[in-house]
VEXMAR-937024 format. One record per residue: residue number from 1; z, x, y of N, C-alpha, C in turn. Coordinates in nm, 3 decimals, always signed. Layout:
REM VEXMAR-937024
NUM,Z,X,Y,Z,X,Y,Z,X,Y
...
//
This chain:
REM VEXMAR-937024
1,+0.000,+0.085,-0.119,+0.000,+0.000,+0.000,+0.000,+0.089,+0.124
2,-0.081,+0.051,+0.223,-0.090,+0.130,+0.346,+0.042,+0.125,+0.422
3,+0.081,+0.242,+0.473,+0.205,+0.250,+0.548,+0.177,+0.226,+0.696
4,+0.213,+0.106,+0.744,+0.191,+0.074,+0.884,+0.305,+0.128,+0.967
5,+0.272,+0.187,+1.082,+0.376,+0.243,+1.167,+0.335,+0.232,+1.313
6,+0.434,+0.241,+1.398,+0.409,+0.240,+1.541,+0.334,+0.367,+1.579
7,+0.222,+0.352,+1.649,+0.136,+0.466,+1.679,+0.174,+0.525,+1.814
8,+0.203,+0.653,+1.817,+0.227,+0.728,+1.939,+0.146,+0.856,+1.930
9,+0.100,+0.908,+2.042,+0.026,+1.034,+2.038,+0.122,+1.147,+2.005
10,+0.066,+1.256,+1.954,+0.149,+1.370,+1.917,+0.232,+1.420,+2.035
11,+0.172,+1.413,+2.155,+0.242,+1.464,+2.273,+0.359,+1.376,+2.314
12,+0.370,+1.257,+2.255,+0.475,+1.164,+2.296,+0.583,+1.147,+2.189
13,+0.573,+1.217,+2.078,+0.663,+1.191,+1.966,+0.806,+1.239,+1.991
14,+0.822,+1.338,+2.077,+0.957,+1.388,+2.104,+1.022,+1.300,+2.209
15,+1.094,+1.199,+2.165,+1.152,+1.102,+2.257,+1.277,+1.154,+2.325
16,+1.320,+1.275,+2.288,+1.438,+1.333,+2.352,+1.404,+1.400,+2.486
17,+1.278,+1.411,+2.516,+1.236,+1.477,+2.640,+1.145,+1.384,+2.720
18,+1.157,+1.389,+2.852,+1.072,+1.308,+2.938,+0.932,+1.367,+2.947
19,+0.831,+1.283,+2.974,+0.696,+1.336,+2.994,+0.693,+1.431,+3.114
20,+0.602,+1.526,+3.107,+0.584,+1.620,+3.219,+0.470,+1.578,+3.309
21,+0.377,+1.498,+3.253,+0.262,+1.448,+3.329,+0.252,+1.297,+3.308
22,+0.231,+1.226,+3.416,+0.210,+1.081,+3.410,+0.070,+1.049,+3.461
23,-0.009,+0.983,+3.378,-0.139,+0.932,+3.421,-0.116,+0.791,+3.476
24,-0.145,+0.771,+3.603,-0.111,+0.647,+3.671,-0.235,+0.580,+3.727
25,-0.249,+0.450,+3.700,-0.357,+0.372,+3.758,-0.323,+0.333,+3.900
26,-0.409,+0.370,+3.995,-0.383,+0.345,+4.137,-0.422,+0.204,+4.179
27,-0.494,+0.132,+4.092,-0.544,+0.001,+4.131,-0.680,+0.012,+4.198
28,-0.738,-0.102,+4.238,-0.876,-0.104,+4.286,-0.895,-0.058,+4.429
29,-0.791,-0.057,+4.510,-0.809,-0.018,+4.649,-0.687,-0.045,+4.734
30,-0.647,-0.170,+4.744,-0.532,-0.205,+4.827,-0.407,-0.132,+4.779
31,-0.335,-0.071,+4.872,-0.220,+0.011,+4.836,-0.109,-0.069,+4.769
32,-0.101,-0.198,+4.798,+0.005,-0.280,+4.739,-0.035,-0.343,+4.607
33,-0.148,-0.303,+4.553,-0.189,-0.352,+4.421,-0.159,-0.252,+4.310
34,-0.093,-0.143,+4.343,-0.045,-0.055,+4.236,+0.073,-0.125,+4.169
35,+0.099,-0.095,+4.042,+0.213,-0.156,+3.975,+0.343,-0.099,+4.031
36,+0.451,-0.173,+4.010,+0.583,-0.124,+4.052,+0.615,+0.008,+3.982
37,+0.582,+0.015,+3.853,+0.608,+0.139,+3.778,+0.526,+0.253,+3.836
38,+0.399,+0.226,+3.867,+0.315,+0.329,+3.924,+0.367,+0.381,+4.056
39,+0.413,+0.290,+4.141,+0.470,+0.328,+4.270,+0.592,+0.418,+4.251
40,+0.678,+0.383,+4.155,+0.798,+0.463,+4.129,+0.761,+0.602,+4.076
41,+0.657,+0.608,+3.994,+0.616,+0.738,+3.939,+0.560,+0.829,+4.048
42,+0.488,+0.772,+4.144,+0.442,+0.852,+4.258,+0.563,+0.906,+4.333
43,+0.663,+0.819,+4.352,+0.780,+0.857,+4.428,+0.866,+0.964,+4.364
44,+0.862,+0.973,+4.231,+0.946,+1.073,+4.162,+0.872,+1.203,+4.135
45,+0.741,+1.205,+4.155,+0.660,+1.323,+4.118,+0.682,+1.440,+4.214
46,+0.687,+1.558,+4.155,+0.692,+1.682,+4.235,+0.551,+1.724,+4.277
47,+0.454,+1.692,+4.190,+0.314,+1.728,+4.214,+0.228,+1.605,+4.190
48,+0.134,+1.579,+4.281,+0.043,+1.465,+4.267,-0.100,+1.517,+4.271
49,-0.176,+1.480,+4.169,-0.319,+1.510,+4.166,-0.390,+1.375,+4.173
50,-0.456,+1.347,+4.284,-0.517,+1.215,+4.300,-0.668,+1.225,+4.316
51,-0.738,+1.122,+4.269,-0.885,+1.117,+4.278,-0.923,+1.075,+4.419
52,-0.933,+1.172,+4.508,-0.949,+1.143,+4.651,-1.076,+1.071,+4.690
53,-1.178,+1.077,+4.605,-1.302,+1.009,+4.638,-1.292,+0.858,+4.622
54,-1.190,+0.810,+4.548,-1.180,+0.668,+4.518,-1.041,+0.608,+4.539
55,-0.937,+0.689,+4.532,-0.801,+0.637,+4.545,-0.764,+0.623,+4.693
56,-0.702,+0.512,+4.727,-0.659,+0.488,+4.864,-0.552,+0.591,+4.904
57,-0.576,+0.671,+5.008,-0.478,+0.773,+5.047,-0.346,+0.714,+5.096
58,-0.344,+0.584,+5.128,-0.218,+0.521,+5.167,-0.114,+0.530,+5.055
59,-0.161,+0.539,+4.931,-0.067,+0.547,+4.819,+0.017,+0.674,+4.825
60,-0.033,+0.776,+4.891,+0.044,+0.900,+4.904,+0.166,+0.879,+4.992
61,+0.169,+0.768,+5.064,+0.287,+0.734,+5.143,+0.408,+0.703,+5.058
62,+0.386,+0.675,+4.929,+0.497,+0.651,+4.837,+0.557,+0.781,+4.784
63,+0.490,+0.894,+4.810,+0.534,+1.023,+4.757,+0.654,+1.075,+4.837
64,+0.735,+1.156,+4.773,+0.845,+1.218,+4.847,+0.789,+1.324,+4.941
65,+0.865,+1.355,+5.042,+0.815,+1.435,+5.153,+0.769,+1.574,+5.111
66,+0.835,+1.633,+5.014,+0.801,+1.769,+4.975,+0.709,+1.778,+4.854
67,+0.647,+1.663,+4.816,+0.556,+1.664,+4.700,+0.433,+1.750,+4.730
68,+0.389,+1.822,+4.628,+0.268,+1.903,+4.639,+0.149,+1.815,+4.605
69,+0.049,+1.808,+4.695,-0.063,+1.715,+4.679,-0.193,+1.791,+4.652
70,-0.268,+1.746,+4.551,-0.399,+1.803,+4.520,-0.503,+1.691,+4.514
71,-0.618,+1.713,+4.573,-0.728,+1.617,+4.570,-0.827,+1.660,+4.463
72,-0.834,+1.584,+4.353,-0.919,+1.626,+4.240,-1.068,+1.611,+4.268
73,-1.104,+1.552,+4.382,-1.246,+1.545,+4.417,-1.305,+1.684,+4.435
74,-1.219,+1.781,+4.465,-1.264,+1.919,+4.487,-1.230,+2.010,+4.369
75,-1.189,+1.950,+4.257,-1.141,+2.029,+4.144,-1.226,+2.005,+4.020
76,-1.230,+2.103,+3.932,-1.290,+2.087,+3.800,-1.181,+2.047,+3.701
77,-1.221,+2.013,+3.579,-1.124,+1.982,+3.475,-1.029,+2.100,+3.455
78,-1.085,+2.219,+3.455,-1.003,+2.339,+3.433,-0.901,+2.356,+3.547
79,-0.942,+2.326,+3.670,-0.851,+2.334,+3.784,-0.735,+2.237,+3.768
80,-0.768,+2.114,+3.725,-0.666,+2.011,+3.709,-0.565,+2.052,+3.602
81,-0.615,+2.099,+3.489,-0.526,+2.139,+3.380,-0.441,+2.258,+3.420
82,-0.499,+2.348,+3.497,-0.424,+2.465,+3.542,-0.305,+2.424,+3.629
83,-0.326,+2.328,+3.720,-0.216,+2.279,+3.804,-0.111,+2.212,+3.717
84,-0.155,+2.133,+3.621,-0.060,+2.065,+3.531,+0.023,+2.166,+3.452
85,-0.043,+2.269,+3.400,+0.028,+2.369,+3.319,+0.130,+2.447,+3.403
86,+0.087,+2.493,+3.520,+0.178,+2.569,+3.605,+0.297,+2.483,+3.648
87,+0.271,+2.355,+3.674,+0.379,+2.264,+3.715,+0.476,+2.243,+3.600
88,+0.420,+2.217,+3.480,+0.506,+2.196,+3.363,+0.588,+2.320,+3.331
89,+0.527,+2.437,+3.343,+0.599,+2.562,+3.317,+0.714,+2.583,+3.416
90,+0.698,+2.524,+3.536,+0.800,+2.539,+3.640,+0.901,+2.424,+3.638
91,+0.888,+2.335,+3.538,+0.981,+2.224,+3.527,+0.955,+2.112,+3.625
92,+0.833,+2.105,+3.678,+0.796,+2.002,+3.775,+0.727,+1.884,+3.707
93,+0.743,+1.766,+3.763,+0.679,+1.645,+3.711,+0.550,+1.619,+3.788
94,+0.443,+1.588,+3.713,+0.311,+1.567,+3.772,+0.271,+1.420,+3.761
95,+0.219,+1.366,+3.870,+0.155,+1.233,+3.868,+0.006,+1.253,+3.885
96,-0.069,+1.217,+3.782,-0.217,+1.224,+3.789,-0.265,+1.084,+3.825
97,-0.307,+1.066,+3.949,-0.337,+0.934,+4.003,-0.487,+0.905,+3.996
98,-0.521,+0.809,+3.910,-0.661,+0.770,+3.889,-0.689,+0.635,+3.952
99,-0.813,+0.613,+3.992,-0.851,+0.484,+4.048,-0.849,+0.375,+3.942
100,-0.823,+0.251,+3.983,-0.825,+0.138,+3.891,-0.727,+0.155,+3.778
101,-0.776,+0.139,+3.656,-0.696,+0.166,+3.536,-0.750,+0.292,+3.470
102,-0.665,+0.387,+3.436,-0.713,+0.515,+3.382,-0.797,+0.501,+3.255
103,-0.775,+0.394,+3.179,-0.846,+0.381,+3.051,-0.992,+0.340,+3.068
104,-1.034,+0.301,+3.188,-1.172,+0.262,+3.213,-1.242,+0.366,+3.299
105,-1.334,+0.440,+3.238,-1.415,+0.539,+3.308,-1.328,+0.639,+3.385
106,-1.211,+0.670,+3.329,-1.117,+0.758,+3.398,-1.123,+0.903,+3.356
107,-1.198,+0.936,+3.251,-1.206,+1.073,+3.200,-1.067,+1.129,+3.171
108,-0.979,+1.043,+3.117,-0.842,+1.089,+3.089,-0.828,+1.151,+2.950
109,-0.912,+1.110,+2.856,-0.896,+1.162,+2.719,-0.909,+1.313,+2.716
110,-1.006,+1.366,+2.791,-1.027,+1.511,+2.789,-0.908,+1.585,+2.850
111,-0.842,+1.523,+2.946,-0.722,+1.582,+3.003,-0.607,+1.576,+2.903
112,-0.592,+1.463,+2.835,-0.486,+1.447,+2.736,-0.504,+1.545,+2.620
113,-0.628,+1.563,+2.576,-0.653,+1.657,+2.467,-0.614,+1.799,+2.506
114,-0.646,+1.834,+2.631,-0.609,+1.967,+2.678,-0.457,+1.983,+2.685
115,-0.388,+1.877,+2.728,-0.242,+1.882,+2.734,-0.182,+1.890,+2.594
116,-0.243,+1.819,+2.498,-0.196,+1.828,+2.359,-0.202,+1.972,+2.309
117,-0.312,+2.039,+2.340,-0.328,+2.178,+2.296,-0.223,+2.269,+2.358
118,-0.181,+2.235,+2.479,-0.082,+2.316,+2.550,+0.061,+2.274,+2.520
119,+0.077,+2.165,+2.445,+0.210,+2.116,+2.412,+0.281,+2.051,+2.530
120,+0.205,+1.999,+2.624,+0.261,+1.935,+2.743,+0.268,+1.784,+2.720
121,+0.385,+1.727,+2.740,+0.406,+1.584,+2.715,+0.351,+1.501,+2.829
122,+0.298,+1.384,+2.797,+0.242,+1.296,+2.899,+0.261,+1.150,+2.861
123,+0.240,+1.066,+2.959,+0.253,+0.921,+2.940,+0.159,+0.852,+3.037
124,+0.115,+0.731,+3.004,+0.021,+0.657,+3.089,+0.085,+0.532,+3.148
125,+0.044,+0.500,+3.269,+0.086,+0.378,+3.337,-0.040,+0.301,+3.376
126,-0.055,+0.176,+3.331,-0.179,+0.103,+3.359,-0.194,+0.066,+3.505
127,-0.316,+0.031,+3.541,-0.344,-0.013,+3.678,-0.440,-0.131,+3.677
128,-0.459,-0.191,+3.793,-0.550,-0.304,+3.809,-0.692,-0.251,+3.830
129,-0.784,-0.290,+3.743,-0.922,-0.245,+3.757,-0.997,-0.332,+3.859
130,-1.107,-0.278,+3.912,-1.181,-0.346,+4.019,-1.227,-0.485,+3.980
131,-1.262,-0.505,+3.853,-1.310,-0.636,+3.810,-1.203,-0.743,+3.833
132,-1.078,-0.707,+3.812,-0.970,-0.804,+3.825,-0.925,-0.817,+3.971
133,-0.938,-0.708,+4.047,-0.916,-0.719,+4.190,-1.018,-0.811,+4.254
134,-1.145,-0.798,+4.212,-1.251,-0.883,+4.266,-1.231,-1.028,+4.224
135,-1.191,-1.050,+4.099,-1.168,-1.187,+4.052,-1.058,-1.254,+4.133
136,-0.951,-1.180,+4.163,-0.842,-1.236,+4.242,-0.888,-1.266,+4.384
137,-0.965,-1.176,+4.442,-1.012,-1.196,+4.579,-1.103,-1.318,+4.591
138,-1.177,-1.347,+4.484,-1.273,-1.457,+4.487,-1.223,-1.581,+4.414
139,-1.097,-1.577,+4.364,-1.041,-1.690,+4.290,-1.129,-1.728,+4.170
140,-1.165,-1.627,+4.092,-1.252,-1.647,+3.976,-1.172,-1.651,+3.847
141,-1.226,-1.720,+3.749,-1.180,-1.708,+3.610,-1.299,-1.663,+3.528
142,-1.285,-1.550,+3.462,-1.396,-1.493,+3.385,-1.422,-1.568,+3.254
143,-1.323,-1.639,+3.204,-1.333,-1.701,+3.072,-1.315,-1.852,+3.082
144,-1.416,-1.919,+3.134,-1.412,-2.064,+3.147,-1.456,-2.129,+3.015
145,-1.374,-2.216,+2.957,-1.412,-2.284,+2.833,-1.545,-2.359,+2.849
146,-1.627,-2.349,+2.748,-1.756,-2.415,+2.751,-1.866,-2.333,+2.817
147,-1.829,-2.223,+2.883,-1.929,-2.137,+2.948,-1.925,-1.997,+2.888
148,-1.810,-1.932,+2.897,-1.795,-1.798,+2.839,-1.650,-1.774,+2.804
149,-1.628,-1.713,+2.690,-1.495,-1.673,+2.648,-1.487,-1.523,+2.627
150,-1.581,-1.452,+2.684,-1.586,-1.306,+2.668,-1.619,-1.241,+2.801
151,-1.559,-1.126,+2.826,-1.592,-1.043,+2.941,-1.639,-0.907,+2.890
152,-1.762,-0.874,+2.919,-1.819,-0.745,+2.880,-1.806,-0.649,+2.999
153,-1.741,-0.536,+2.977,-1.728,-0.431,+3.078,-1.818,-0.317,+3.036
154,-1.914,-0.282,+3.121,-2.010,-0.180,+3.083,-2.063,-0.109,+3.207
155,-2.162,-0.024,+3.186,-2.224,+0.051,+3.296,-2.366,+0.087,+3.258
156,-2.446,+0.121,+3.357,-2.578,+0.177,+3.332,-2.562,+0.325,+3.302
157,-2.657,+0.378,+3.228,-2.657,+0.522,+3.201,-2.694,+0.597,+3.329
158,-2.618,+0.699,+3.360,-2.648,+0.787,+3.473,-2.634,+0.929,+3.427
159,-2.553,+1.008,+3.500,-2.525,+1.144,+3.453,-2.448,+1.140,+3.322
160,-2.371,+1.031,+3.302,-2.306,+1.007,+3.173,-2.392,+0.910,+3.093
161,-2.430,+0.948,+2.974,-2.517,+0.864,+2.893,-2.440,+0.746,+2.836
162,-2.514,+0.645,+2.792,-2.459,+0.527,+2.727,-2.518,+0.520,+2.586
163,-2.437,+0.497,+2.482,-2.492,+0.488,+2.347,-2.604,+0.384,+2.338
164,-2.710,+0.411,+2.263,-2.825,+0.318,+2.254,-2.785,+0.176,+2.215
165,-2.685,+0.161,+2.130,-2.644,+0.028,+2.087,-2.571,-0.049,+2.197
166,-2.541,+0.018,+2.309,-2.471,-0.047,+2.419,-2.561,-0.064,+2.541
167,-2.688,-0.087,+2.517,-2.781,-0.107,+2.627,-2.748,-0.235,+2.703
168,-2.788,-0.239,+2.829,-2.768,-0.360,+2.911,-2.835,-0.480,+2.845
169,-2.954,-0.458,+2.788,-3.026,-0.569,+2.724,-2.947,-0.627,+2.606
170,-2.883,-0.539,+2.529,-2.809,-0.588,+2.412,-2.689,-0.671,+2.455
171,-2.621,-0.630,+2.563,-2.508,-0.709,+2.613,-2.556,-0.839,+2.677
172,-2.666,-0.832,+2.749,-2.718,-0.952,+2.817,-2.754,-1.062,+2.718
173,-2.790,-1.023,+2.597,-2.828,-1.122,+2.495,-2.715,-1.218,+2.463
174,-2.591,-1.180,+2.492,-2.476,-1.267,+2.464,-2.459,-1.377,+2.569
175,-2.521,-1.359,+2.685,-2.514,-1.459,+2.793,-2.369,-1.490,+2.831
176,-2.282,-1.392,+2.821,-2.141,-1.411,+2.857,-2.117,-1.347,+2.994
177,-1.992,-1.340,+3.035,-1.959,-1.279,+3.163,-1.967,-1.128,+3.150
178,-2.023,-1.063,+3.252,-2.038,-0.919,+3.247,-1.991,-0.857,+3.379
179,-1.920,-0.745,+3.367,-1.881,-0.664,+3.482,-1.945,-0.527,+3.465
180,-2.034,-0.491,+3.556,-2.110,-0.367,+3.545,-2.059,-0.268,+3.649
181,-2.001,-0.160,+3.601,-1.947,-0.056,+3.688,-2.051,+0.055,+3.711
182,-2.030,+0.134,+3.814,-2.097,+0.264,+3.833,-2.249,+0.254,+3.827
183,-2.304,+0.147,+3.882,-2.448,+0.123,+3.869,-2.513,+0.077,+3.999
184,-2.445,+0.094,+4.112,-2.494,+0.039,+4.238,-2.627,+0.099,+4.281
185,-2.652,+0.223,+4.246,-2.778,+0.287,+4.286,-2.896,+0.253,+4.198
186,-2.877,+0.165,+4.101,-2.985,+0.132,+4.007,-3.002,-0.019,+3.992
187,-2.987,-0.094,+4.101,-2.980,-0.239,+4.089,-3.113,-0.304,+4.053
188,-3.225,-0.248,+4.099,-3.355,-0.304,+4.061,-3.375,-0.294,+3.910
189,-3.342,-0.177,+3.855,-3.353,-0.159,+3.710,-3.252,-0.245,+3.637
190,-3.131,-0.256,+3.692,-3.029,-0.339,+3.629,-3.076,-0.484,+3.621
191,-3.131,-0.537,+3.729,-3.182,-0.675,+3.728,-3.286,-0.695,+3.619
192,-3.381,-0.602,+3.612,-3.487,-0.614,+3.512,-3.431,-0.614,+3.372
193,-3.336,-0.528,+3.346,-3.282,-0.516,+3.210,-3.193,-0.635,+3.175
194,-3.122,-0.688,+3.273,-3.042,-0.808,+3.248,-3.131,-0.926,+3.212
195,-3.242,-0.940,+3.284,-3.336,-1.050,+3.258,-3.410,-1.028,+3.127
196,-3.452,-0.904,+3.101,-3.518,-0.874,+2.974,-3.425,-0.903,+2.856
197,-3.296,-0.885,+2.877,-3.200,-0.906,+2.769,-3.167,-1.052,+2.744
198,-3.192,-1.140,+2.843,-3.167,-1.281,+2.818,-3.110,-1.363,+2.931
199,-3.057,-1.298,+3.035,-3.008,-1.376,+3.148,-3.125,-1.441,+3.222
200,-3.104,-1.563,+3.272,-3.205,-1.628,+3.356,-3.213,-1.553,+3.489
201,-3.326,-1.560,+3.556,-3.339,-1.496,+3.686,-3.242,-1.555,+3.786
202,-3.210,-1.685,+3.771,-3.119,-1.750,+3.866,-2.973,-1.750,+3.819
203,-2.941,-1.670,+3.718,-2.802,-1.658,+3.675,-2.718,-1.608,+3.793
204,-2.605,-1.670,+3.822,-2.523,-1.626,+3.935,-2.475,-1.482,+3.918
205,-2.468,-1.411,+4.029,-2.420,-1.273,+4.031,-2.342,-1.250,+4.159
206,-2.259,-1.150,+4.158,-2.182,-1.110,+4.277,-2.185,-0.958,+4.288
207,-2.210,-0.909,+4.408,-2.191,-0.767,+4.436,-2.057,-0.755,+4.506
208,-1.960,-0.696,+4.438,-1.826,-0.677,+4.494,-1.818,-0.536,+4.551
209,-1.827,-0.525,+4.681,-1.827,-0.395,+4.748,-1.686,-0.357,+4.791
210,-1.637,-0.243,+4.743,-1.505,-0.191,+4.778,-1.399,-0.299,+4.762
211,-1.392,-0.354,+4.643,-1.301,-0.465,+4.613,-1.157,-0.431,+4.651
212,-1.095,-0.518,+4.728,-0.956,-0.517,+4.776,-0.928,-0.414,+4.885
213,-1.025,-0.332,+4.924,-1.007,-0.243,+5.038,-1.014,-0.325,+5.167
214,-0.968,-0.273,+5.280,-0.976,-0.348,+5.405,-1.117,-0.391,+5.442
215,-1.217,-0.311,+5.406,-1.356,-0.344,+5.438,-1.430,-0.405,+5.318
216,-1.357,-0.472,+5.230,-1.417,-0.533,+5.111,-1.524,-0.635,+5.149
217,-1.619,-0.653,+5.057,-1.722,-0.755,+5.076,-1.765,-0.809,+4.941
218,-1.788,-0.940,+4.935,-1.828,-1.005,+4.811,-1.952,-1.089,+4.841
219,-2.064,-1.052,+4.781,-2.191,-1.111,+4.818,-2.252,-1.183,+4.697
220,-2.257,-1.314,+4.706,-2.314,-1.395,+4.599,-2.466,-1.391,+4.605
221,-2.526,-1.383,+4.488,-2.671,-1.384,+4.480,-2.709,-1.426,+4.338
222,-2.828,-1.396,+4.296,-2.869,-1.419,+4.157,-2.900,-1.284,+4.093
223,-2.914,-1.285,+3.963,-2.947,-1.162,+3.893,-3.076,-1.101,+3.947
224,-3.173,-1.185,+3.977,-3.302,-1.134,+4.025,-3.293,-1.074,+4.164
225,-3.192,-1.111,+4.242,-3.184,-1.069,+4.382,-3.080,-0.961,+4.408
226,-3.033,-0.893,+4.304,-2.928,-0.793,+4.322,-2.970,-0.681,+4.418
227,-3.086,-0.620,+4.394,-3.129,-0.507,+4.477,-3.155,-0.552,+4.621
228,-3.216,-0.667,+4.637,-3.246,-0.720,+4.770,-3.116,-0.747,+4.848
229,-3.019,-0.804,+4.780,-2.892,-0.836,+4.846,-2.817,-0.710,+4.886
230,-2.816,-0.610,+4.799,-2.749,-0.484,+4.831,-2.816,-0.418,+4.951
231,-2.949,-0.417,+4.954,-3.021,-0.356,+5.066,-2.993,-0.430,+5.196
232,-2.986,-0.561,+5.189,-2.961,-0.643,+5.309,-2.827,-0.612,+5.372
233,-2.727,-0.576,+5.289,-2.593,-0.550,+5.339,-2.558,-0.402,+5.341
234,-2.655,-0.315,+5.314,-2.634,-0.172,+5.323,-2.539,-0.116,+5.218
235,-2.540,-0.177,+5.099,-2.450,-0.133,+4.992,-2.523,-0.033,+4.903
236,-2.472,+0.088,+4.898,-2.536,+0.193,+4.818,-2.443,+0.256,+4.715
237,-2.312,+0.230,+4.725,-2.217,+0.289,+4.630,-2.088,+0.209,+4.633
238,-1.996,+0.244,+4.543,-1.862,+0.185,+4.534,-1.868,+0.033,+4.530
239,-1.951,-0.018,+4.441,-1.960,-0.163,+4.423,-1.960,-0.196,+4.274
240,-1.908,-0.312,+4.244,-1.903,-0.365,+4.108,-1.997,-0.485,+4.102
241,-2.070,-0.498,+3.993,-2.162,-0.610,+3.976,-2.106,-0.707,+3.872
242,-2.090,-0.831,+3.912,-2.044,-0.936,+3.822,-2.159,-1.030,+3.794
243,-2.172,-1.071,+3.668,-2.284,-1.155,+3.626,-2.235,-1.262,+3.530
244,-2.288,-1.382,+3.545,-2.258,-1.487,+3.448,-2.241,-1.624,+3.511
245,-2.258,-1.726,+3.429,-2.249,-1.864,+3.478,-2.109,-1.904,+3.521
246,-2.005,-1.827,+3.480,-1.871,-1.859,+3.527,-1.861,-1.843,+3.678
247,-1.950,-1.764,+3.737,-1.947,-1.743,+3.881,-1.989,-1.869,+3.956
248,-2.057,-1.959,+3.885,-2.092,-2.089,+3.944,-1.974,-2.183,+3.945
249,-1.885,-2.167,+3.847,-1.760,-2.241,+3.843,-1.772,-2.390,+3.821
250,-1.883,-2.436,+3.766,-1.903,-2.579,+3.744,-1.937,-2.607,+3.599
251,-1.923,-2.733,+3.561,-1.962,-2.780,+3.427,-1.889,-2.706,+3.315
252,-1.766,-2.670,+3.339,-1.686,-2.609,+3.234,-1.597,-2.714,+3.170
253,-1.542,-2.680,+3.054,-1.449,-2.771,+2.987,-1.306,-2.733,+3.023
254,-1.221,-2.833,+3.034,-1.082,-2.803,+3.061,-1.017,-2.736,+2.940
255,-0.922,-2.649,+2.968,-0.851,-2.581,+2.860,-0.771,-2.683,+2.779
256,-0.763,-2.659,+2.648,-0.680,-2.744,+2.564,-0.531,-2.710,+2.577
257,-0.502,-2.596,+2.638,-0.365,-2.547,+2.640,-0.268,-2.646,+2.703
258,-0.311,-2.711,+2.813,-0.221,-2.804,+2.881,-0.253,-2.949,+2.852
259,-0.344,-2.972,+2.758,-0.375,-3.109,+2.718,-0.255,-3.169,+2.646
260,-0.225,-3.294,+2.677,-0.106,-3.355,+2.618,-0.117,-3.376,+2.467
261,-0.237,-3.368,+2.412,-0.253,-3.381,+2.268,-0.241,-3.249,+2.193
262,-0.214,-3.142,+2.266,-0.206,-3.008,+2.207,-0.060,-2.966,+2.197
263,-0.011,-2.951,+2.076,+0.126,-2.907,+2.055,+0.135,-2.755,+2.067
264,+0.243,-2.707,+2.128,+0.270,-2.564,+2.137,+0.409,-2.536,+2.084
265,+0.448,-2.411,+2.084,+0.583,-2.376,+2.043,+0.688,-2.419,+2.144
266,+0.643,-2.473,+2.258,+0.735,-2.513,+2.364,+0.738,-2.663,+2.388
267,+0.636,-2.735,+2.338,+0.636,-2.880,+2.360,+0.557,-2.947,+2.248
268,+0.593,-3.068,+2.210,+0.519,-3.141,+2.107,+0.394,-3.206,+2.166
269,+0.302,-3.241,+2.078,+0.183,-3.314,+2.121,+0.218,-3.460,+2.147
270,+0.150,-3.517,+2.245,+0.167,-3.660,+2.273,+0.072,-3.738,+2.183
271,+0.119,-3.849,+2.130,+0.038,-3.927,+2.035,-0.080,-3.993,+2.102
272,-0.079,-4.009,+2.235,-0.191,-4.074,+2.301,-0.288,-3.974,+2.363
273,-0.266,-3.844,+2.333,-0.357,-3.742,+2.385,-0.457,-3.700,+2.280
274,-0.539,-3.599,+2.313,-0.636,-3.548,+2.217,-0.562,-3.485,+2.102
275,-0.612,-3.502,+1.982,-0.542,-3.450,+1.865,-0.628,-3.357,+1.782
276,-0.750,-3.325,+1.833,-0.836,-3.236,+1.758,-0.787,-3.093,+1.773
277,-0.847,-3.001,+1.695,-0.804,-2.862,+1.700,-0.822,-2.807,+1.841
278,-0.734,-2.723,+1.882,-0.738,-2.669,+2.017,-0.705,-2.522,+2.014
279,-0.764,-2.451,+2.109,-0.736,-2.309,+2.123,-0.620,-2.292,+2.219
280,-0.544,-2.187,+2.196,-0.432,-2.157,+2.284,-0.474,-2.069,+2.398
281,-0.376,-2.027,+2.472,-0.399,-1.941,+2.587,-0.266,-1.901,+2.644
282,-0.264,-1.872,+2.771,-0.142,-1.826,+2.836,-0.066,-1.943,+2.896
283,+0.054,-1.970,+2.845,+0.136,-2.079,+2.897,+0.195,-2.045,+3.031
//
């Protein structure tokens, strides 16, 4: 019989010692959208390495006055690891501050692997990704019953390749909700591939420019008009593309979760409500 166990990385198994490096999600832009834990980790860090090209510098206001600050926009992977190693050797705590959530396009695995080789302990703190910051700003629900129950997070191939089985066309064939990161400079090609994959030309789309930053902008259009809309508003980078019929917000089915005919672990079903099978959700 397979032995199931709680999975922890090798660098985290020694629970008698605190991590020396914390990977922290900075959130999508607004300084107050970092998690409470993330804010506290910035405040306790002796050394902060932040992704200056994307992280809001206001977050550095949570740092203690004598914290050593490094902007990783000017650093290589080797530079980052060198700062982490020297800090750990000196008994200092490092906060590695990444935009959004570190697990999405954060290039954190390569840093963690290097720390594993050096025997440096680390821990991760999640953050709010741009897709969810944009959804909140626009009062969207990505998973409307009867329209889509899936959110695909992907990107176009650029300097970083995308596996052939993860082409835009293959995802578009599902006709579900899609959030496309890191693709603002390729919108004409993105439109073509979305349509070739199965989306209608008039499928609703949104260009979320600098989501949750003070100069944020959310521009509704269709899949066919993505490049035209971006050009009209001068958007060339730092934008997220949302696609799918949920953006129209109409003709969806109500959730069964709050239907009086749906029994939960917290309330019984009413005999005069719907009694067919129902899916659950967040109470």
